[in-house]
Structures are given as C-alpha cells and as structure tokens.
C-alpha positions as CSV (number, residue, x, y, z in Angstrom):
1,M,0.2,12.6,5.7
2,G,3.9,11.6,5.5
3,I,4.7,13.9,8.4
4,L,1.8,12.6,10.5
5,V,2.7,8.9,9.9
6,L,6.4,9.7,10.7
7,L,5.4,11.4,13.9
8,A,3.2,8.5,14.9
9,A,6.0,6.1,14.3
10,V,8.5,8.1,16.4
11,L,6.1,8.5,19.3
12,A,5.4,4.8,19.2
13,L,9.1,4.0,19.4
14,V,9.6,6.5,22.3
15,F,6.4,5.7,24.2
16,P,5.5,2.1,23.2
17,D,3.7,1.2,26.5
18,S,1.0,3.8,25.9
19,L,-0.3,1.9,22.8
20,R,0.5,-1.7,23.7
21,Q,-2.9,-2.0,25.4
22,I,-4.6,-1.7,22.0
23,R,-5.4,-5.1,20.5
24,P,-3.8,-5.7,17.1
25,T,-7.3,-6.6,15.6
26,V,-8.1,-2.9,15.8
27,I,-5.8,-2.6,12.7
28,N,-8.4,-4.4,10.6
29,Y,-11.2,-2.0,11.6
30,L,-9.0,1.0,10.9
31,L,-8.0,-0.3,7.5
32,G,-11.7,-1.1,6.8
33,V,-12.5,2.6,7.6
34,V,-9.8,3.7,5.1
35,M,-11.2,1.4,2.4
36,F,-14.7,2.6,3.1
37,G,-13.4,6.2,2.6
38,M,-11.9,5.1,-0.7
39,G,-15.3,3.7,-1.8
40,L,-16.9,7.1,-1.0
41,T,-14.5,8.9,-3.3
42,L,-14.7,6.4,-6.2
43,N,-17.2,6.6,-9.0
44,L,-18.3,3.8,-11.4
45,Q,-17.0,6.2,-14.1
46,D,-13.5,5.9,-12.6
47,F,-13.5,2.3,-13.9
48,K,-14.4,3.4,-17.4
49,I,-10.6,3.4,-18.2
50,V,-10.6,-0.3,-17.7
51,F,-12.7,-0.7,-20.8
52,S,-11.6,2.4,-22.8
53,R,-7.8,1.8,-22.2
54,P,-7.5,-1.8,-21.1
55,K,-3.9,-2.2,-22.4
56,D,-2.6,0.5,-20.2
57,V,-4.3,-0.8,-17.1
58,I,-3.3,-4.5,-17.8
59,I,0.4,-3.5,-18.4
60,G,0.4,-1.5,-15.2
61,C,-1.2,-4.2,-13.0
62,L,1.1,-6.9,-14.5
63,A,4.1,-4.7,-13.6
64,Q,2.8,-4.2,-10.1
65,F,2.1,-7.9,-9.4
66,T,5.5,-9.0,-10.8
67,I,8.0,-6.3,-10.0
68,M,7.1,-5.8,-6.3
69,P,6.7,-9.5,-5.3
70,L,10.0,-10.5,-7.1
71,L,11.9,-7.5,-5.7
72,A,10.6,-8.5,-2.2
73,W,11.8,-12.0,-2.6
74,I,15.2,-11.0,-4.0
75,L,15.9,-8.4,-1.3
76,A,14.9,-10.8,1.5
77,R,17.4,-13.3,0.1
78,L,20.1,-10.8,-0.6
79,F,20.0,-9.4,2.9
80,S,19.4,-12.8,4.5
81,L,16.4,-11.6,6.5
82,D,15.0,-14.0,9.1
83,E,11.8,-15.9,8.3
84,A,9.4,-13.4,9.9
85,L,10.8,-10.3,8.4
86,A,11.2,-11.9,5.0
87,L,7.5,-13.0,5.1
88,G,6.6,-9.4,6.0
89,V,8.6,-8.0,3.0
90,V,7.0,-10.5,0.7
91,L,3.5,-9.6,2.0
92,V,4.1,-6.0,1.2
93,G,5.3,-6.9,-2.3
94,C,2.2,-9.0,-3.0
95,C,-0.3,-6.4,-2.0
96,P,-2.2,-4.1,-4.4
97,G,-1.6,-0.5,-4.9
98,G,-1.9,1.9,-2.0
99,T,-4.7,4.4,-1.6
100,A,-2.3,7.3,-1.3
101,S,-0.9,6.6,-4.8
102,N,-3.8,8.4,-6.5
103,V,-3.1,11.6,-4.5
104,I,0.6,11.4,-5.3
105,T,-0.1,10.8,-9.0
106,Y,-2.3,13.9,-9.1
107,L,0.4,16.0,-7.4
108,A,3.0,14.6,-9.7
109,K,1.0,15.7,-12.8
110,G,0.7,12.0,-13.8
111,D,-2.2,10.2,-15.5
112,L,-4.7,10.2,-12.7
113,A,-7.3,8.2,-14.6
114,L,-4.7,5.4,-15.2
115,S,-3.7,5.6,-11.5
116,V,-7.3,5.2,-10.3
117,G,-7.9,2.4,-12.8
118,M,-4.8,0.5,-11.7
119,T,-5.6,0.9,-8.0
120,G,-9.2,-0.3,-8.5
121,V,-8.2,-3.3,-10.7
122,S,-5.3,-4.4,-8.5
123,T,-7.5,-4.2,-5.4
124,L,-10.2,-6.3,-7.1
125,F,-7.6,-8.9,-8.1
126,A,-5.9,-8.8,-4.7
127,P,-8.1,-11.4,-3.0
128,F,-6.8,-14.0,-5.5
129,L,-3.3,-12.8,-6.4
130,T,-2.0,-11.7,-3.0
131,P,-2.5,-15.1,-1.2
132,L,-1.3,-17.0,-4.3
133,L,1.8,-14.9,-4.7
134,T,2.6,-15.0,-1.0
135,W,2.2,-18.8,-1.0
136,A,4.5,-19.1,-4.1
137,L,7.2,-16.9,-2.7
138,A,7.0,-17.7,1.0
139,G,5.0,-20.9,1.2
140,K,8.0,-23.2,1.2
141,S,9.1,-22.0,4.6
142,V,5.8,-20.6,6.1
143,N,2.4,-22.1,6.2
144,V,0.3,-19.7,4.1
145,D,-3.5,-19.9,4.5
146,V,-4.5,-18.9,0.9
147,V,-8.2,-19.3,1.5
148,G,-8.1,-17.4,4.8
149,M,-6.2,-14.6,3.3
150,L,-8.6,-14.4,0.4
151,L,-11.5,-14.1,2.8
152,S,-9.7,-11.5,4.9
153,I,-9.1,-9.2,1.9
154,L,-12.7,-9.6,0.8
155,W,-13.9,-8.5,4.3
156,V,-11.3,-5.9,5.1
157,V,-10.8,-4.3,1.7
158,I,-13.5,-5.2,-0.9
159,L,-16.6,-5.1,1.3
160,P,-15.9,-1.6,2.8
161,I,-15.2,-0.3,-0.7
162,V,-18.5,-1.7,-2.0
163,V,-20.3,-0.3,1.0
164,G,-18.7,3.1,0.3
165,L,-19.9,3.0,-3.3
166,I,-23.5,2.1,-2.2
167,V,-23.5,4.9,0.4
168,K,-22.3,7.3,-2.2
169,G,-25.1,6.2,-4.5
170,L,-27.9,6.4,-1.9
171,W,-26.8,9.6,0.0
172,P,-24.8,11.7,-2.5
173,N,-25.3,15.0,-0.5
174,F,-23.9,13.4,2.7
175,T,-21.0,11.9,0.8
176,K,-20.1,15.2,-0.8
177,K,-19.8,16.8,2.6
178,A,-18.0,13.8,4.2
179,T,-15.3,13.6,1.4
180,D,-14.0,17.0,2.5
181,Y,-12.8,15.4,5.7
182,L,-11.8,12.0,4.3
183,P,-8.1,12.7,3.6
184,A,-7.5,13.9,7.2
185,F,-9.5,11.0,8.6
186,S,-7.7,8.4,6.5
187,S,-4.3,9.9,7.4
188,I,-5.1,9.6,11.1
189,A,-6.3,6.0,10.6
190,I,-3.1,5.0,8.8
191,A,-1.0,6.8,11.4
192,M,-2.8,4.8,14.1
193,I,-2.1,1.5,12.3
194,V,1.6,2.3,12.1
195,A,1.7,3.4,15.7
196,I,0.0,0.2,17.0
197,I,2.4,-2.0,15.0
198,I,5.6,-0.1,15.9
199,S,4.7,0.1,19.6
200,A,4.1,-3.7,19.7
201,N,7.6,-4.4,18.4
202,A,9.5,-1.3,19.5
203,N,12.2,-3.1,21.4
204,K,13.1,-5.5,18.6
205,L,12.9,-2.8,16.0
206,L,15.3,-0.6,18.0
207,A,17.7,-3.5,18.6
208,G,18.1,-4.5,14.9
209,G,15.8,-2.4,12.7
210,S,18.3,-0.7,10.5
211,I,18.5,-3.6,8.0
212,I,14.8,-3.9,7.5
213,V,14.5,-0.1,7.1
214,L,17.1,-0.3,4.4
215,V,15.3,-3.2,2.7
216,V,12.0,-1.3,2.7
217,I,13.6,1.8,1.3
218,L,15.2,-0.2,-1.5
219,H,12.0,-2.1,-2.2
220,N,10.1,1.2,-2.7
221,L,12.7,3.1,-4.6
222,C,13.4,0.1,-7.0
223,G,9.6,-0.2,-7.6
224,L,9.3,3.4,-8.4
225,S,12.3,3.3,-10.8
226,L,11.4,0.0,-12.5
227,G,7.8,1.2,-13.0
228,Y,9.0,4.3,-14.7
229,L,11.5,2.3,-16.8
230,I,8.8,-0.1,-18.1
231,G,6.7,2.8,-19.2
232,R,9.7,4.3,-20.9
233,L,10.5,1.0,-22.7
234,L,7.0,0.8,-23.9
235,G,7.0,4.3,-25.3
236,F,4.3,5.6,-22.9
237,S,3.7,9.3,-22.4
238,E,5.4,11.1,-19.5
239,A,2.1,11.3,-17.6
240,K,1.6,7.5,-18.0
241,K,5.1,6.7,-16.9
242,R,4.7,8.7,-13.8
243,A,1.4,7.0,-13.0
244,I,2.8,3.5,-13.4
245,S,5.9,4.4,-11.5
246,I,3.9,5.6,-8.5
247,E,1.4,2.8,-8.6
248,V,4.1,0.1,-8.8
249,G,6.2,1.7,-6.0
250,M,3.4,2.5,-3.5
251,Q,1.8,-0.5,-1.9
252,N,-1.2,-1.0,0.4
253,S,1.2,-1.7,3.2
254,G,-1.5,-1.4,5.8
255,L,-3.2,-4.4,4.3
256,A,0.2,-6.3,4.5
257,S,0.4,-5.6,8.3
258,S,-3.3,-6.5,8.7
259,L,-2.8,-9.9,7.0
260,A,0.3,-10.5,9.0
261,T,-1.6,-9.8,12.2
262,I,-4.5,-12.1,11.3
263,H,-2.7,-15.0,9.6
264,F,0.9,-15.0,10.9
265,A,0.5,-14.5,14.7
266,A,3.4,-16.9,15.2
267,Y,5.6,-14.4,13.3
268,P,5.0,-11.1,15.1
269,L,7.9,-9.3,13.3
270,A,6.1,-9.9,10.0
271,T,4.0,-6.9,10.7
272,I,7.0,-4.6,10.8
273,P,7.9,-4.2,7.1
274,G,4.3,-3.1,6.3
275,A,4.5,-0.4,9.1
276,I,7.9,0.9,8.0
277,F,6.7,0.9,4.3
278,S,3.6,3.0,5.4
279,V,6.0,5.6,6.8
280,W,8.6,5.6,4.1
281,H,6.4,5.4,0.9
282,N,4.4,8.5,2.0
283,L,7.7,10.4,2.4
284,S,9.2,9.2,-0.8
285,G,5.9,9.7,-2.6
286,A,5.8,13.3,-1.5
287,A,9.4,13.8,-2.7
288,V,8.6,12.1,-6.1
289,A,5.5,14.3,-6.5
290,Y,7.6,17.4,-5.8
291,L,10.3,16.4,-8.3
292,Y,7.9,15.4,-11.1
293,S,5.8,18.6,-10.7
294,N,8.9,20.8,-10.7
295,R,10.1,19.1,-13.9
296,C,6.8,20.1,-15.5
297,K,7.3,23.7,-14.5
298,N,10.9,23.7,-15.8
299,E,9.7,22.1,-19.1
300,K,7.3,25.0,-19.5
C-alpha cells in the first residue's frame, strides 16, 4: 500500500494535468468507499473490548485526541506555517485513527483487539471531537464550521461504516468473498485520493513543499514515539505499547483532506498535509511493523 500511494503521489507531481479534470468532491466518495470496506471487515464482537477493557481503550483514545492535535499546533507555530498549511496540519492532528493502523498493528505483533477498539471508538467520537478540536486550535484565525464538519463526518465516515456492518449482517457469504479484495481496493482508493490532491496543488508543492513534508514526518514520528512512551509510563505490556504507538501516530489523513476540500475551499493548500501524511504514514508504518516484528524474533 505504501509503495502504491507513493507511486500515485510521484505520478501526480510529474503529470498533474491528467488528474486536474477530476472534481475534488470525488474524494468524499472514495473515502466513503474505504469506510464502507472497513464496515464490512468489522464485527460487533470487535467492540467487545470497549466493555471488557475500557481503561485501555479510553487511555489510548485520550492519547490520540491530545497528542496529535497539540503536536500539530506546536509544529505549525514552530515552523511558522502559513494559515492554509497550518490549518491542514491541525486537521490531520484532530482526525481519528487511520484504517491502515489495524493492519500495521497486526504486522507489528501488537495488541490487535486494542487497535481495532481504539480505531472504532475514535471514529465514533470524531464527529464531535474533530470539529471542536479544530475550532479550538485553528478557529481564532480560520472560520471553522463545527456543525458542518460534524455532518460531513457522519455522512462520509459513520454512515458508510454502518451500511457496511448491515451488509455484512444481511449477506455474510457475499461479504466473505468481497473482503478478499478489500485491502487492494482500499489501497487503490486511498492512492487515488492522494493523487487528486497532489495534482491539484502540484506547482505550489514543488515550489515550497519541503517544509510541509518535514512537518508531516515529524508529526507522525513524534506521535508514534509519544504513544509508545505513554504505554511505557503506564506499565503496559509490549503488545499494548505497540498498538497505542501505531494508533496515535497513524491518522485518518484522507478524512482531513476531505474535510479541507469541503469546508475550507478558500484555503486550497489545507488539503496538502493530509495527502502527504497519507503517503508518509504508510511508509513509516511499514517500517515500524518491520522493526517491531524483528524485535519479537530476536527476543525469541
């Protein structure tokens, strides 16, 4: 997936005109398809952890909705980003966990149940927390439509997941066959989202994109590190530390770009941090999974 997303980003930079004809609103439909796929793979039993181990899930979600938004705000100030890019970084920080985090946690030999629980709970709280946090951190300089963002997340994220769960319940045999193709289909959809955003802003990104790339990389790496550190300070097991680290560091950056497209059309560069994050966190996630899984082999 990381290679596919990186390839899409490079092609969008080299041949931007080929994708500029696609309307940005297509991003919302693509993200909806990804969320529908997530709903097909989820099971009501996956949320059992919320009730059996609520402390772990609550600590993980609190870490996610505090570390990443505050890191985004600090980095935007530290690097003196312009208003649009700062807004985009904050949006990424205020979004829930990314769908790829569950796969990375599995590959990293982390606590998969905790990862799924955190992704589900953070996504359910996103319609309320994402707009409010964005308003709190960016609202002073940018007009944030809190209600509009809440409705967008409900339509683009929550509704497709619910529909996916319903389809799985009504047609389990179809779902079982379809899920074999979902990882590839979701990867293509995310790559398309990245390509559309990059191509629309290719010239500006090439002219001065090094700073925002650095900020995105630092945002992700600091999130991964601080998530692990919190687990360590609380005396969590190695598997739990890995799950929290990956959940905190990997964001639903496609949602950030979608929200920027819908609600901040006056700030076109606000979509860029989400697109870059989508590329980078898949690469860093693969590297983290490799390092963690190798550590398990060495410990044996």
